[in-house]
C-alpha positions in Angstrom: 168.6 117.9 92.9 169.4 118.3 96.7 169.2 121.7 98.1 171.7 123.2 100.6 171.7 126.4 102.7 174.1 129.1 101.4 175.0 132.5 102.6 174.9 135.3 100.2 175.6 139.1 100.0 172.8 140.7 97.9 171.0 144.0 97.5 167.6 143.5 99.7 165.8 146.0 97.5 166.5 144.1 94.4 165.8 140.9 95.8 162.3 142.2 96.9 161.5 143.7 93.7 162.4 140.3 92.0 160.3 138.3 94.4 157.3 140.6 93.9 157.9 140.2 90.2 157.5 136.8 90.1 155.2 136.2 93.0 157.7 133.8 94.8 157.1 133.0 98.5 160.7 133.5 99.4 163.9 135.0 98.7 165.2 131.6 98.2 162.6 130.8 95.8 163.4 134.2 93.8 167.3 133.3 93.6 166.1 129.6 92.5 164.1 131.0 89.8 166.5 133.8 88.8 169.4 130.9 88.6 167.4 128.6 86.5 166.5 131.5 83.9 170.1 132.6 83.8 171.2 129.0 83.2 168.7 128.5 80.3 169.5 131.8 78.8 173.2 131.0 78.7 172.6 127.5 77.2 170.1 129.2 74.5 172.9 131.8 73.8 175.3 129.1 73.3 173.1 127.1 71.1 172.2 129.9 68.9 175.9 130.7 68.6 176.6 127.2 67.4 173.9 127.2 64.9 174.5 130.5 63.6 178.0 129.7 62.8 179.2 128.1 59.3 177.2 125.0 58.1 179.1 121.8 58.3 181.1 120.6 55.2 180.3 117.7 53.6 183.2 115.6 55.0 182.1 116.8 58.6 178.4 115.6 58.0 179.9 112.1 56.7 181.5 111.6 60.1 178.1 111.1 61.7 177.7 108.1 59.4 180.8 106.2 60.3 180.4 102.8 62.0 181.1 102.9 65.7 182.7 100.0 67.6 181.7 100.2 71.2 184.0 98.1 73.6 183.4 98.5 77.2 185.8 96.1 78.1 183.3 94.5 80.3 183.4 90.8 79.1 184.1 89.5 82.5 180.8 90.8 84.2 177.8 88.7 84.4 175.0 91.2 83.9 172.4 88.5 83.8 173.7 87.4 87.3 173.5 91.0 88.5 170.3 92.3 86.9 168.3 89.1 85.9 165.5 89.5 83.2 164.5 93.2 83.6 162.1 94.6 81.3 
């Protein structure tokens, strides 16, 4: 993912303490690690909440077995001409 410069206002003491705790080379790396951990934690909490809910009913489980018809509406595109025989 592309990185961009950003201006942030933060508590320097907290940033330095966090930097020392994770042995980061810079405040930028510290913030990057903190954001990664925040994202992973939030996703984990969301997943745990989803799994700890009521189990799916028999009817809800059966929906996953329904046939799916996939129509990309791309009959007019010649993928062979565009991509050739890639494998």
